TIBAMI-647943 format. One line per field, with one value per residue (C-alpha): residue number from 1; residue in one letter; y, x, z. Coordinates in steps of 0.5 Angstrom, whole numbers. Example, Ala and Ser with C-alpha at 12.3 -4.5 7.8 and 13.67 -1.06 7.14 Angstrom:
seq (1, 2) .
type (A, S) .
c2 (-9, -2) .
c1 (25, 27) .
c3 (16, 14) .
This chain:
seq (1, 2, 3, 4, 5, 6, 7, 8, 9, 10, 11, 12, 13, 14, 15, 16, 17, 18, 19, 20, 21, 22, 23, 24, 25, 26, 27, 28, 29, 30, 31, 32, 33, 34, 35, 36, 37, 38, 39, 40, 41, 42, 43, 44, 45, 46, 47, 48, 49, 50, 51, 52, 53, 54, 55, 56, 57, 58, 59, 60, 61, 62, 63, 64, 65, 66, 67, 68, 69, 70, 71, 72, 73, 74, 75, 76, 77, 78, 79, 80, 81, 82, 83, 84, 85, 86, 87, 88, 89, 90, 91, 92, 93, 94, 95, 96, 97, 98, 99, 100, 101, 102, 103, 104, 105, 106, 107, 108, 109, 110, 111, 112, 113, 114, 115, 116, 117, 118, 119, 120, 121, 122, 123, 124, 125, 126, 127, 128, 129, 130, 131, 132, 133, 134, 135, 136, 137, 138, 139, 140, 141, 142, 143, 144, 145, 146, 147, 148, 149, 150, 151, 152, 153, 154, 155, 156, 157, 158, 159, 160, 161, 162, 163, 164, 165, 166, 167, 168, 169, 170, 171, 172, 173, 174, 175, 176, 177, 178, 179, 180, 181, 182, 183, 184, 185, 186, 187, 188, 189, 190, 191, 192, 193, 194, 195, 196, 197, 198, 199, 200, 201, 202, 203, 204, 205, 206, 207, 208, 209, 210, 211, 212, 213, 214, 215, 216, 217, 218, 219, 220, 221, 222, 223, 224, 225, 226, 227, 228, 229, 230, 231, 232, 233, 234, 235, 236, 237, 238, 239, 240, 241, 242, 243, 244, 245, 246, 247, 248, 249, 250, 251, 252, 253, 254, 255, 256, 257, 258, 259, 260, 261, 262, 263, 264, 265, 266, 267, 268, 269, 270, 271, 272, 273, 274, 275, 276, 277, 278, 279, 280, 281, 282, 283, 284, 285, 286, 287, 288, 289, 290, 291, 292, 293, 294, 295, 296, 297, 298, 299, 300, 301, 302, 303, 304, 305, 306, 307, 308, 309, 310, 311, 312, 313, 314, 315, 316, 317, 318, 319, 320, 321, 322, 323, 324, 325, 326, 327, 328, 329, 330, 331, 332, 333, 334, 335, 336, 337, 338, 339, 340, 341, 342, 343, 344, 345, 346, 347, 348, 349, 350, 351, 352, 353, 354, 355, 356, 357, 358, 359, 360, 361, 362, 363, 364, 365, 366, 367, 368, 369, 370, 371, 372, 373, 374, 375, 376, 377, 378, 379, 380, 381, 382, 383, 384, 385, 386, 387, 388, 389, 390, 391, 392, 393, 394, 395, 396, 397, 398, 399, 400, 401, 402, 403, 404, 405, 406, 407, 408, 409, 410, 411, 412, 413, 414, 415, 416, 417, 418, 419, 420, 421, 422, 423, 424, 425, 426, 427, 428, 429, 430, 431, 432, 433, 434, 435, 436, 437, 438, 439, 440, 441, 442, 443, 444, 445, 446, 447, 448, 449, 450, 451, 452, 453, 454, 455, 456, 457, 458, 459, 460, 461, 462, 463, 464, 465, 466, 467, 468, 469, 470, 471, 472, 473, 474, 475, 476, 477, 478, 479, 480, 481, 482, 483, 484, 485, 486, 487, 488, 489, 490, 491, 492, 493, 494, 495, 496, 497, 498, 499, 500, 501, 502, 503, 504, 505, 506, 507, 508, 509, 510, 511, 512, 513, 514, 515, 516, 517, 518, 519, 520, 521, 522, 523, 524, 525, 526, 527, 528, 529, 530, 531, 532, 533, 534, 535, 536, 537, 538, 539, 540, 541, 542, 543, 544, 545, 546, 547, 548, 549, 550, 551, 552, 553, 554, 555, 556, 557, 558, 559, 560, 561, 562, 563, 564, 565, 566, 567, 568, 569, 570, 571, 572, 573, 574, 575, 576, 577, 578, 579, 580, 581, 582, 583, 584, 585) .
type (M, S, V, T, P, S, P, A, Q, P, V, E, E, R, P, P, W, R, L, R, V, V, V, A, L, I, L, L, A, S, A, V, T, L, Y, V, T, N, L, W, L, S, D, R, F, T, E, T, T, R, N, R, A, E, L, R, L, T, L, Y, S, G, N, V, I, S, E, L, Q, R, T, S, V, V, P, L, L, L, A, Q, D, P, A, L, I, G, A, L, N, A, A, D, F, T, Q, S, S, Q, R, L, I, S, F, K, D, E, I, G, A, A, S, L, M, L, L, D, A, D, G, R, V, V, A, A, T, D, R, S, L, I, G, S, P, H, R, A, S, A, Y, F, I, D, A, I, R, A, N, D, T, V, F, S, V, V, E, L, D, T, G, A, K, E, F, T, Y, S, R, K, I, T, S, E, R, E, P, I, G, V, I, V, V, E, V, D, L, R, K, F, E, D, A, W, A, G, I, A, D, A, V, L, V, T, D, S, E, G, E, I, I, L, A, T, E, P, R, W, R, G, R, T, V, E, E, A, L, A, A, Q, S, A, P, S, A, I, A, R, A, L, H, A, T, T, D, W, S, L, T, M, P, D, A, Y, I, L, G, E, A, V, M, R, S, E, A, R, I, P, F, Q, G, W, R, I, V, G, F, T, T, Y, S, S, V, R, A, S, V, N, G, V, L, A, M, E, I, M, G, F, A, L, L, L, A, A, A, F, Y, F, M, S, R, K, A, Q, S, R, S, R, L, F, Q, R, E, S, Q, E, L, R, I, L, N, Q, R, L, Q, R, E, I, A, E, R, E, R, A, E, K, N, L, E, V, A, E, Q, T, L, A, Q, S, S, K, L, A, A, L, G, E, M, S, A, S, V, S, H, E, L, N, Q, P, L, A, A, M, R, T, Y, L, A, G, A, R, L, L, L, Q, R, R, R, S, E, E, A, L, S, S, F, Q, R, I, D, D, L, I, G, R, M, G, A, I, T, R, Q, L, K, S, Y, A, R, K, G, E, E, A, F, E, P, L, D, V, R, E, A, V, S, G, A, L, S, M, M, E, P, Q, L, K, S, R, R, V, A, I, S, R, T, M, P, A, E, P, V, M, V, L, A, D, R, L, R, L, E, Q, V, F, I, N, L, F, R, N, A, I, D, A, T, K, K, S, R, E, P, Q, I, E, L, I, L, S, S, G, Q, T, A, T, L, S, V, R, D, N, G, H, G, I, A, D, L, D, S, L, F, E, P, F, Y, T, T, K, Q, P, G, D, G, V, G, L, G, L, A, I, S, S, G, I, V, S, D, F, G, G, R, L, T, A, R, N, A, P, E, G, G, A, V, F, E, V, Q, L, P, I, L, S, E, N, R, E, A, A, E) .
c2 (0, 6, 13, 20, 24, 31, 38, 40, 33, 35, 42, 38, 33, 38, 43, 51, 53, 58, 52, 49, 55, 56, 49, 49, 56, 52, 46, 51, 55, 50, 46, 52, 54, 47, 46, 53, 51, 44, 47, 52, 48, 41, 40, 33, 27, 24, 18, 16, 17, 13, 7, 8, 7, 1, -2, -2, -3, -10, -11, -10, -14, -20, -18, -19, -26, -29, -27, -31, -37, -38, -37, -42, -48, -46, -49, -55, -57, -55, -58, -64, -63, -69, -64, -60, -65, -69, -63, -61, -69, -69, -62, -60, -53, -52, -51, -51, -42, -43, -48, -43, -37, -41, -43, -35, -34, -39, -38, -30, -30, -24, -29, -36, -38, -45, -46, -52, -55, -50, -44, -42, -39, -45, -43, -36, -32, -27, -30, -25, -28, -34, -36, -31, -34, -34, -39, -34, -31, -33, -36, -42, -43, -43, -48, -53, -53, -54, -60, -55, -49, -43, -36, -30, -23, -20, -13, -11, -5, 0, -1, -5, -11, -18, -23, -30, -38, -43, -50, -55, -61, -68, -73, -80, -76, -72, -64, -62, -55, -50, -47, -40, -36, -29, -27, -21, -16, -10, -9, -8, -1, 1, 0, 3, 9, 10, 12, 18, 14, 13, 5, 1, -5, -7, -13, -17, -12, -6, -5, -2, -8, -5, 2, 7, 11, 8, 11, 9, 1, 0, 4, 4, 8, 14, 14, 14, 20, 24, 24, 30, 32, 36, 31, 26, 31, 32, 25, 24, 31, 27, 21, 25, 23, 27, 23, 30, 30, 22, 22, 18, 19, 25, 28, 32, 33, 40, 40, 36, 32, 25, 20, 14, 7, 0, -7, -14, -18, -26, -27, -27, -22, -16, -10, -5, 2, 7, 14, 18, 24, 28, 27, 33, 38, 34, 36, 43, 42, 38, 43, 49, 44, 42, 49, 51, 44, 46, 52, 50, 44, 49, 52, 45, 43, 49, 47, 40, 42, 45, 39, 35, 37, 32, 26, 29, 29, 22, 20, 23, 19, 12, 13, 15, 8, 4, 6, 4, -3, -4, -3, -7, -12, -12, -13, -19, -22, -21, -24, -30, -31, -31, -36, -41, -40, -42, -49, -51, -50, -54, -59, -60, -60, -66, -70, -69, -71, -77, -79, -78, -83, -88, -88, -89, -94, -98, -96, -100, -106, -107, -107, -111, -116, -116, -117, -123, -126, -126, -131, -137, -135, -135, -142, -144, -142, -146, -152, -152, -151, -157, -161, -159, -163, -169, -170, -169, -175, -179, -179, -178, -179, -174, -169, -171, -169, -162, -161, -163, -157, -153, -154, -152, -146, -145, -146, -141, -136, -136, -136, -130, -126, -129, -125, -119, -116, -117, -111, -107, -110, -114, -121, -127, -132, -136, -136, -143, -146, -148, -150, -145, -151, -153, -146, -145, -152, -150, -144, -146, -151, -146, -142, -149, -147, -140, -144, -149, -144, -140, -145, -141, -145, -146, -148, -149, -149, -152, -154, -161, -160, -157, -148, -147, -140, -137, -135, -136, -141, -138, -131, -133, -137, -131, -127, -132, -133, -125, -125, -131, -128, -122, -125, -129, -123, -120, -125, -124, -121, -126, -131, -136, -134, -136, -136, -138, -140, -140, -142, -141, -142, -138, -133, -132, -136, -132, -134, -130, -130, -128, -127, -126, -120, -112, -110, -105, -98, -95, -98, -93, -93, -100, -102, -96, -98, -97, -96, -101, -102, -107, -105, -103, -109, -113, -111, -105, -105, -107, -114, -112, -107, -112, -117, -113, -112, -119, -120, -115, -117, -124, -119, -120, -116, -116, -113, -112, -110, -110, -116, -114, -119, -117, -117, -117, -120, -120, -123, -125, -126, -128, -130, -137, -141, -143, -149, -145, -141, -146, -150, -143, -143) .
c1 (0, 3, 4, 3, 9, 6, 8, 12, 16, 22, 23, 25, 29, 35, 37, 37, 44, 44, 45, 50, 54, 53, 55, 61, 64, 63, 67, 72, 73, 73, 78, 83, 82, 85, 89, 93, 92, 95, 101, 103, 102, 105, 112, 116, 115, 122, 125, 123, 115, 117, 119, 114, 109, 112, 113, 105, 103, 108, 103, 97, 99, 100, 93, 90, 94, 92, 85, 84, 88, 83, 77, 80, 79, 72, 69, 73, 70, 63, 62, 63, 58, 54, 48, 48, 49, 43, 39, 41, 38, 32, 30, 29, 33, 29, 35, 40, 40, 41, 46, 50, 49, 53, 59, 59, 60, 66, 69, 68, 66, 62, 56, 55, 50, 48, 46, 42, 44, 40, 44, 38, 40, 36, 40, 44, 46, 42, 36, 33, 37, 33, 30, 35, 37, 45, 46, 49, 53, 61, 62, 56, 59, 66, 65, 60, 66, 71, 73, 77, 75, 75, 76, 71, 71, 64, 62, 56, 51, 54, 60, 64, 67, 65, 70, 68, 70, 66, 66, 61, 58, 57, 53, 55, 59, 54, 54, 48, 50, 55, 57, 59, 63, 64, 71, 71, 76, 72, 73, 80, 78, 75, 82, 86, 81, 82, 90, 92, 93, 90, 91, 88, 89, 89, 88, 93, 90, 91, 83, 82, 78, 79, 80, 79, 76, 69, 69, 76, 74, 73, 78, 85, 90, 91, 83, 82, 88, 84, 77, 75, 69, 67, 63, 69, 73, 69, 69, 77, 78, 75, 79, 85, 86, 85, 85, 87, 93, 95, 100, 105, 112, 115, 108, 103, 95, 94, 99, 104, 101, 102, 107, 106, 109, 107, 108, 106, 101, 103, 96, 93, 98, 95, 99, 97, 99, 99, 99, 102, 102, 106, 102, 103, 103, 97, 93, 94, 93, 87, 84, 84, 82, 76, 73, 74, 71, 65, 63, 64, 59, 54, 54, 53, 48, 43, 45, 44, 37, 34, 37, 33, 27, 29, 28, 22, 18, 21, 18, 11, 11, 13, 7, 3, 5, 5, -3, -5, -1, -5, -12, -9, -8, -15, -17, -13, -16, -23, -21, -18, -24, -29, -24, -24, -33, -32, -27, -33, -39, -34, -33, -41, -42, -37, -40, -47, -43, -40, -47, -50, -44, -46, -53, -51, -47, -53, -57, -53, -51, -59, -60, -54, -57, -63, -60, -55, -60, -65, -62, -63, -70, -71, -68, -72, -78, -76, -75, -81, -85, -81, -81, -89, -90, -86, -90, -96, -93, -91, -84, -83, -75, -73, -78, -73, -67, -70, -71, -65, -63, -67, -64, -57, -60, -62, -55, -52, -57, -54, -47, -49, -52, -46, -41, -45, -39, -34, -37, -35, -29, -24, -21, -18, -21, -25, -20, -18, -14, -20, -20, -23, -26, -30, -33, -35, -39, -42, -44, -47, -51, -54, -56, -58, -66, -65, -61, -66, -71, -68, -65, -58, -52, -47, -39, -34, -27, -23, -16, -15, -10, -13, -12, -12, -12, -13, -20, -27, -31, -38, -36, -32, -39, -42, -38, -39, -46, -47, -43, -47, -54, -51, -50, -56, -60, -56, -58, -65, -66, -61, -64, -59, -56, -50, -45, -38, -33, -26, -21, -14, -8, -1, 2, -6, -12, -16, -24, -27, -35, -36, -44, -47, -52, -52, -46, -44, -46, -42, -36, -33, -39, -40, -37, -40, -45, -53, -51, -55, -59, -64, -71, -74, -75, -70, -64, -61, -54, -50, -48, -42, -40, -40, -37, -31, -29, -30, -24, -20, -20, -17, -11, -14, -18, -25, -25, -30, -30, -34, -32, -31, -36, -41, -43, -39, -33, -32, -25, -24, -16, -13, -7, -4, -3, 4, 6, 11, 5, 0, 5, 6, -2) .
c3 (0, -2, 2, -1, 2, 5, 0, 6, 6, 0, 4, 10, 7, 6, 10, 8, 5, 10, 16, 12, 12, 19, 21, 16, 19, 26, 24, 20, 26, 32, 28, 26, 33, 36, 31, 33, 41, 40, 36, 41, 47, 45, 45, 43, 47, 51, 50, 57, 54, 48, 52, 57, 51, 48, 55, 55, 48, 49, 56, 52, 47, 52, 55, 48, 47, 54, 53, 46, 48, 54, 50, 44, 49, 50, 44, 44, 51, 50, 43, 48, 53, 54, 56, 50, 45, 48, 47, 40, 39, 42, 41, 48, 50, 56, 61, 55, 56, 63, 63, 58, 63, 68, 64, 62, 69, 70, 63, 63, 56, 53, 51, 49, 43, 41, 34, 31, 25, 21, 23, 29, 35, 40, 47, 49, 55, 51, 51, 46, 41, 42, 35, 30, 25, 24, 18, 14, 19, 18, 24, 23, 16, 17, 23, 19, 14, 19, 23, 29, 32, 28, 29, 26, 27, 25, 24, 28, 25, 30, 27, 32, 32, 35, 36, 36, 37, 33, 33, 30, 34, 32, 34, 31, 25, 23, 24, 29, 31, 32, 39, 39, 44, 44, 46, 51, 47, 48, 55, 53, 49, 56, 60, 55, 55, 62, 60, 57, 50, 44, 42, 37, 34, 27, 23, 17, 12, 17, 18, 25, 29, 36, 39, 44, 40, 37, 30, 28, 27, 21, 18, 16, 21, 15, 15, 23, 23, 17, 20, 25, 28, 33, 38, 37, 39, 46, 47, 46, 51, 56, 55, 54, 47, 41, 34, 31, 35, 33, 28, 24, 26, 24, 22, 24, 25, 27, 31, 34, 39, 39, 38, 35, 38, 34, 37, 33, 37, 35, 33, 25, 24, 28, 30, 36, 35, 41, 41, 47, 50, 55, 61, 64, 58, 55, 62, 61, 53, 54, 60, 55, 49, 53, 54, 47, 44, 49, 46, 40, 42, 44, 38, 34, 38, 36, 29, 30, 33, 26, 23, 28, 24, 19, 23, 26, 19, 17, 25, 23, 16, 19, 24, 18, 14, 21, 21, 14, 15, 21, 17, 12, 17, 19, 13, 12, 18, 15, 9, 13, 17, 10, 7, 13, 13, 6, 7, 13, 7, 2, 8, 8, 1, 0, 6, 2, -5, -2, 1, -5, -8, -4, -6, -13, -11, -7, -14, -18, -14, -14, -21, -22, -17, -22, -28, -25, -22, -29, -33, -28, -27, -34, -34, -28, -32, -38, -34, -30, -36, -39, -33, -33, -40, -38, -32, -36, -41, -35, -36, -29, -30, -35, -31, -24, -29, -30, -23, -22, -26, -23, -16, -19, -21, -14, -12, -17, -15, -8, -10, -14, -8, -4, -8, -9, -4, -9, -13, -7, -5, -10, -7, -9, -4, -9, -14, -16, -22, -27, -34, -38, -43, -37, -36, -43, -43, -37, -39, -46, -41, -38, -44, -47, -47, -50, -55, -57, -57, -62, -66, -66, -69, -65, -67, -62, -63, -58, -56, -54, -48, -42, -42, -34, -31, -24, -24, -20, -24, -22, -24, -31, -32, -32, -36, -41, -40, -41, -48, -50, -49, -52, -58, -58, -58, -63, -68, -67, -74, -77, -82, -80, -73, -72, -66, -67, -61, -61, -55, -56, -52, -52, -47, -46, -46, -51, -52, -59, -59, -65, -68, -75, -72, -73, -70, -64, -66, -61, -58, -54, -49, -50, -43, -39, -34, -37, -44, -48, -55, -52, -52, -45, -41, -44, -40, -36, -39, -34, -37, -40, -35, -30, -34, -36, -28, -27, -33, -30, -23, -26, -29, -36, -41, -44, -52, -57, -65, -71, -76, -83, -86, -81, -73, -67, -64, -56, -54, -46, -45, -39, -37, -37, -30, -31, -28, -23, -21, -20, -15, -11, -11) .
């Protein structure tokens, strides 16, 4: 959301030119005055002062090395602490921060941090840092890559340097975290500033990393000596050090003020530099300089008051933006609430749809039951009519045969009702090795009354050897009966109805059912439920859909096509049951 600046904002962003001229004149006047005063009051350092300064630098160097060496062993010890390792493995850091605080008091380190494998602070002596990411920090990256303790120097937003030792923590040879120990070197700055010396420490590249003057950090010695500002001069006067009097040997900055001494710190190419004043002369000089600087500071304070108006205008701008962001946040919360309500409504709709699907499935199953039981009932009706005629003609033995067939059909109907659950749950509980030839014969036996009534010519081509597959005999015969019945119905308008059955055995057992009927009009919708070309009352369109599902359960497939010479061809392909598989079954 954009915020339009007020018309007065561009004027406040740039101070008036008169105010800038006044500030420049004050700075120039202060610099000239301090330069002349310091030039008049200062004199050469004596050799004694030089020796005393070099001795102090040697002592300071030893203190820095001692602190670094003492702290360098801490990460190695903490990386092997079982409590910290256990906390990282269990991701339980309730006691870790308190444990680090106790270590800090014993070790004397500036701070301690425990990072997990993702660089997130999970425990620290400064609890406000917990949860902050440090994955991109140098001490985390170097520690993860190295197998030893690594030393890092990190520049903070304030310009100060942070000196840390870090080491990765491993468990079962895998890194699980990093322990970071901050070396308290900034305490030496306070100690050095208490003496009438200006002291700084540079790294191997000549950049100042420790200094009694805070604004020197991050610069080279030459840049630090060239930097001159009235507020910093006040602070240096109070600490009896002034950067404008810090000179290179035989060089002057605003007057002869300091003697430069250097010493080497045996650690990563560091050097310590001191700028020492005459103690007696400097005390007198600083008293006068302090009064002069204070007067110029008051003038600058007045100038800064006008310059602060820019910061005030920015503060008001930020307040307006914050108010707009709060309004936007409230709007987003309302949208989230509306989306949650929509999701709840969608969940209710999904439940309603699932219930409707269940009801549809029940309807389809009832239609399936009606279709599958229709064939045995039709056969039973035919056998009953034949048995009645046989009894009227007193041919009781043949009538008993019809009754036996009716009993077989009743048993088949019971088996069909028991296997209705196979439509909702696939299983192989009733699978057994069987000969496809016997299944074809059983299906033809079921269709015998209809074949006789229609006088359909049946031709069978069967192999001499058994064609073994793994299937449910009842369901396989059900598929064949559906195909035979469809073939009979397709040949109603044929003068000489013919059905040809061809069973072949190769990589698969293939049964082809060919008729000389009218063919198939819509091959794409043939196996969809409730698709039928029959007249109402002759079928519900579930036979082929059920048959296709049964064949798929057996691991095969049911296909259909139109023959070039007319009629339709249905093929049932089933996996051949090999000897090895049969033995396993």
